[in-house]
N, C-alpha and C positions, 0 to 999 in steps of 0.2 A: 733420470725416468723419462722416457719417451713422452711426446705430447700425442694429441689426437691425430688419426691419420684425416685426409680429405673426406673419405668415405664416412668415417664417423662422424665428423663435423657436419656434413650433410645430412645424415640420418637425424643427428640431435636437433639440427634446425628445423627439419621437418616435423618432428615431434613436439618441439617446444612450440612451434607455430600454431598447433592446434588445441592444445590444452589450455585450460582456464587461466585467468589471471591469477588466482588464489594459488595455483600449482606453481606457476613461474615463481611467485612471491616466496612460496614456503620453501620451495627448492634452494632459491638464492639465500635465504636465511640458514638453511641447514648445512650449506655447503660454504659459507662465507669463512668460517675458521679454518677449515681444512685446505681452502684454497690458497691460502698464504704461505703454505709448503711447496707450491709448485706442482708440476707434473699433470696429469690428465685431468685430475679435479678441477685444478685452476683454469684449464680450458673450458671444460663443461660450465664453469661459474661466471666465466667471461661471456660465454654463449647466452646464459641466462640474463646476464645484466644487459647485454646488447638487445636481448628480446624485449626485456622490461622497458628500455629506453624507447624502441621502436614502438611499442604498445601506447606509451604515454605520448609519443609525438603524434602518433595516429589520433588518439582520443582529442588532442589539442586542436589540430587541423580539421579534423570531421566533426567537432562537437556539435555544430547545428543540425548535422543529419545522422551522427551516430546511433542516438537512441531510437530512431526510426528503423533500424536494423537489430532491434531486440525484440523477443516475443512478448505480447501484451495481451492480457484479457479483454482490453477494450478493442471496438471494432474500429481501431484507427487505422491509418495506411501502414504498411508493414513491408519491409525489403529483407533479402537474405541475410543471415547472421555475418556470412563471410565477406560482404560486400566491402567494409572498411579495409580489411587484410588485402584483399585483391587490389583495390584502388591505392593502397599504401605502397604495394610492391610496384604498381605501375608508375606511381610518380616517382620513386627511387630511380627507376630507369628513364624516365622522360623529363624530368625536371631536378636533377640531382644537386644543381646550385640552389634552387629555392628550398630543397630538403635541408640542406645544410644551414642555410639562414635560418629556416624554422626551427632546426635543433638549437642554433645558438640563443634564438629568442626563448625558447623554452626554458633556458638556464638562468634567464634573467630575472630578478624578483620583480613581481607585478605591483606597482604602486595602487593604492586603493583609488576606485573610480578611473583608473586610467584605461584607455581602450586598448584591446589586444593588438598585437603587432600586425600590421595587413597583410604580412607574407602568408598568414594561415588563409586569409579569403583568396589570395594569388593561387593558393594550391587548390583550393575547392574549385574555383573558376577553371584552372587547369584541368583538372579532372573532369568537369563538366565537357569541356572543348574535346578531351580525349574519347570520352562516351560517344559523344556525337559524330565524331569524325572516324569512329570505329578504328582507332589507332592500334597496331598491332599489340602494344604492351596494354592495351584496355581490353583485349579480347575476352580473357577469362571473366574479368567483371562484367562486360558487356554481354556475354553468353549466359551467365548466371542470372542476371537480372531479366533478360528476354525469356528466358525459359521460365521463370517464375510467374512473369505476367507480360502480357502484350505490350509491346513498345515499352519494356520496363527500363531499359537502359536511357531512353529517351525521358522518361518520367524523373528517373532519380537524377538526371542532368540538370532538370528544371529547378528542383529541390537545391541542388548545389549552387545553382544561380542566386538563389536568395540568401547564401550563406553570409555574406557582409551586412545585410540587413538583419538577418535573424541572429546573428551572432550578439551584434549590439542590444538588440531586444531582450535576449534571454539574461543578459546581464542586469537588466533593469527589472525583469519578471518578478524577483521578490517584493519591490517597491509596488508594482502594479497590483499584485494580488494582496498587499497588505494595506495600507491605508491609500485609498486613491483619492489624490488631491487634483485640484484643475490642471496642475502644470504636469502631473503625471499622466492624466488623461489625454491632455493633448500630445505628450510624447507618444502614446501609445498611438493614437489617430494619426499622427504623422508616420510613424513606423510602418503602419498598415497601407497608409497612402502610398508609400515609396515602393511597398511590395505590389500593390495593384497596378503601378505604373509600370513595373518590368513585366509583366505578362497580364494576359486576361484571367487566367486561372489561379494566379499566385496568391490570392487572398487566402483561400482555403488552405493552400500549401502553407503558408506563413503561419496560420493557426494550427495546423497539424504539427509543425515544428516546435511551437511554443507548448501545444497540448502535451507532446511526449516528455517535456522537460519538467512538467508539474507533478510533484509528489502526491498531490491531490487532484487529479485530473478534473474534478467538476468546478475547480477554481476558474477554469478557462471561461467560465460564465461572466466573472468579475471584469476579464479583459474585454470580452465581447460588450458587456454594458457599457464600458468606458468608450470604446470605439464607437458603438452605435446609439450612444447618449440615452441608456436605460430604456431600451425598445420595447415595443409591446409584443406579444406573442404571436399575434396576428402577422405582424410585419416580419419578424425575424425568423419565423417557422417557414417561410416561403423564400427566403434570402440564400445566398449561396454560403453562408455559414450555419444554415439550419442542422448541418449534419451534427454539429457539437452538442446542440441542444438534445437531439436525438440520441447522441452517445450516452447523455447522462441518464435521460429518461428510460432508455433502456437497461442501463445499470441498476436503476432503481428497481425496475420489474425483476430484474436477476436476483436482487439482494432480497426482495421479498419472498421471491419463491424458495430461495435458500432457508430463510426463517419458517416458511410454511412446511418445509420438509425436516425442519429439527426435531431429532428424537431425544427427548429427555433421557431415555434408558440408556445413551451411550455416555452420560456423566459429564464432568466439569468442562471438558474440553468442548464438548458438544454445545454446551450452554454458552460459553465463552464466544465460540464462533457465531452463534445464532444472535447474541447480543450485540456483537460488533457489525453482522450484517444488518441488523435493525437501526444501529446507530448511525451507519454511514448512509443507509436509505434516508434517514431523517435529516442528516446533515446535506444530502443532495437536494432534497425537497426544499430546505429552508433557503440553500443557494439559489436554487431558482426564483423563489418568492423574493429575494432581496435583490437579485440582479436583473429580473426580467419582469416586465408589467404584465401580469397574467391577467387575463379576461375569463369570467367564469364559462363562457361558450367558446373560447378561443382553442385553438388545436392543441395547445401546450396545458392551457389551463385546465381542461376538462381531464386529461390524463393525469397531471399533478393532483387535482381534486381526488379523483378516484384512487390514486396511491395513497394519500394521505389517510384517507377514511379506511381502506384495507389495512395499512399498517396499524392503525389505532384498534381495529378490529382483532386483528391477528396477536397484539400483544396483551390485550385485555383476556383474550381466550386463554394463553399461557398464564396469565397471573391468577386467574381463577382455578387453575390447576395445582398451584402451590400447596394451599391448604390440606388437600387430599394427600398429597406427596408427603408433606411433613406427618400427617397421621400415620401413614404407612411406615415412615423411617423412625419416627419417635412414638411407638404404639402407647395408648391408653387402657386402663382398665376403669369402667365406671363403678364407683363406690357410694354408697348413700351417706351423706353427711346433712344430719338435721332432717328437715323435710325435703330435701333435693338431692340431686346426683352430681358427683364431680369426678373428673377425670384425673387419674394419678398414673405415673409411669407404670406400664407393663413391662416386667422383667422376668419373664418366663423364658425367653431365650435371647440368644446374642443378637446385636443388630442385624437386620436382613440386609445383605450386600445389595441385592437388586433393588429393593427399596430406596436405600442409602444411595444408590448410583442416580436413580431417576429424581430424587429429591435434590441431590446436587447439582444435576444438569438444569433444573428449574431455577434453583437459586443463583446458579452462575449467570443465567440469563437476567434475573432480577437485579442483580448485582451491577452488570453492565448496561442495564437500561436507565441506570440513574442520570446521565447526562441529557438524554434525547426525549425523556417522558414528557417533561413540561411542554416542549415546542411541538410535540408531536400527536396531540390531543388524547394522550392516557394518562396524564399526571395525576389525576384525580383517582383514577382506578390504581394506579401504582401506590399512592399515598395510602388508600385503603387496604391494600394488600401489605403495605409495609407495617401499618398499625397492627394487623391481625399477626403478622409473622413476629412482631416483638413482642406481643401480649403471650403467644403461643411457646416462645422459646424462653423468655424471662420464667414463666411459671413452671416450665419443665426442670430448668436448671434449679429453681428453688425447692421444686419437690425432690429432685435428686439429691441435693446437697442435705435436705433434711432426713431422707432415708439412710443416708451414708453416716450421719451423726448418730442415728437411733442404734441402740443395742442390738436389735432384731433387724439390722439391715440387709441381711442375707449375703448375697455375693457382692463384695466390695468391688471385685474385679470387673463384675458386669455392670456395675452402676459406673465406676469409671469410665469404661467403655462408651457408654451412653451419653456420659458429660463431654467426652472428647468428641463424638458425633456432634453434639448440640454447640459445643464450641466452634466446630467448623463451619455450622450454619450461621453461628453469630457473625464470623468473619465475613461471610458473604453478605449478612445483612447489614452490619454495622463497620466493618472493618476489623483488621487484627489485632487492634487494642481491646475491642470488646471481648475477643476469643482469649487473649491473655488474661483478662480478669477473671473469666470463667476458669480457666486453668489454675490460676493462682488460688483461686477459692477451693477448687476440688482437692488441691495438694493440702491445704490448711485444713481440710474438714476432718 
């Protein structure tokens, strides 16, 4: 069976070069078995394996700057997504020996706490030189960077200059955002000092590279606090690192706006998203209060104070809406018992889908506010709401079960439907175990 032609190989290389990592990986797996039979499929599989190896090597070599080339919802620095690909191709052409050395190093098992092979940093510095000198092999990368931003190629080259310092710092980043000891703080300050000695504006660039590698970007405040020795907001807000505090404060505003726009009528997913937005805003505020010495009249202290107050107000408003929502989803009819009135389940119709959706949305927020309520100023309001919700749901379950056991229970199907609805609310209020108890009791009634 004939193999691939040169034209086919070129076309496949072009296609494989632009698809996502997951597509390359899935195609590798899909063709692995058939590739053992030889023929064109074996050639395609080999091209996929080579592409996967190239991508892995690029990620290793350009690790300090690679994440700066991915889209982010943060207002951090960003470069074109194709930059690593174009730089990788240029380095293959201009530094083939270093590429081969790096490929060999990438196959060696890395010992814990061992430094990465210096050849990776050599390639980054070589790429920086190629961009600055406008070498022919780097023209496409340079043109792309310059088209996206003024002096984009020179700016990216300055980030590449920091690769040796930042690569080592990134490996220590989990320690720095974990338990920050005196030794770790000293190491962070030394890395920052090495960066700023390299260039005047290298300090913020060093932080941008660390910032991009944090799964929770607000943790950059911990590194800032260590390097600046728990600074006051009046000082750091006018420093060269002020942008990182501004990133977090702006993100708090964004998440509070998401919560303000929360529409419970869109159901559980909307409630979960709203609860998550409020939780992250609360975490970011707490991170600020822990890492930075905030003054009541300081530039950040004022904004954080206003955000914390608004967060509590927004949360309490939503908590106050839960009672009415449950009344609509679990309707009651008032009956006279003795000298007073009492509400019993109203079963004239099946559960109202719209009312159920709204109640589920609010209860989903209630569920996802559990972790942040106490530290965010609305813990007491949530505790009061929890007490009312528990009382409301428990009584409704008991009344439904009593009706189910009665000889004149009416529609057992409808009663079970309302029991299932109530069980769902129980899961949101107390966890799935509480819901399972309701369902077992309904089945046994």
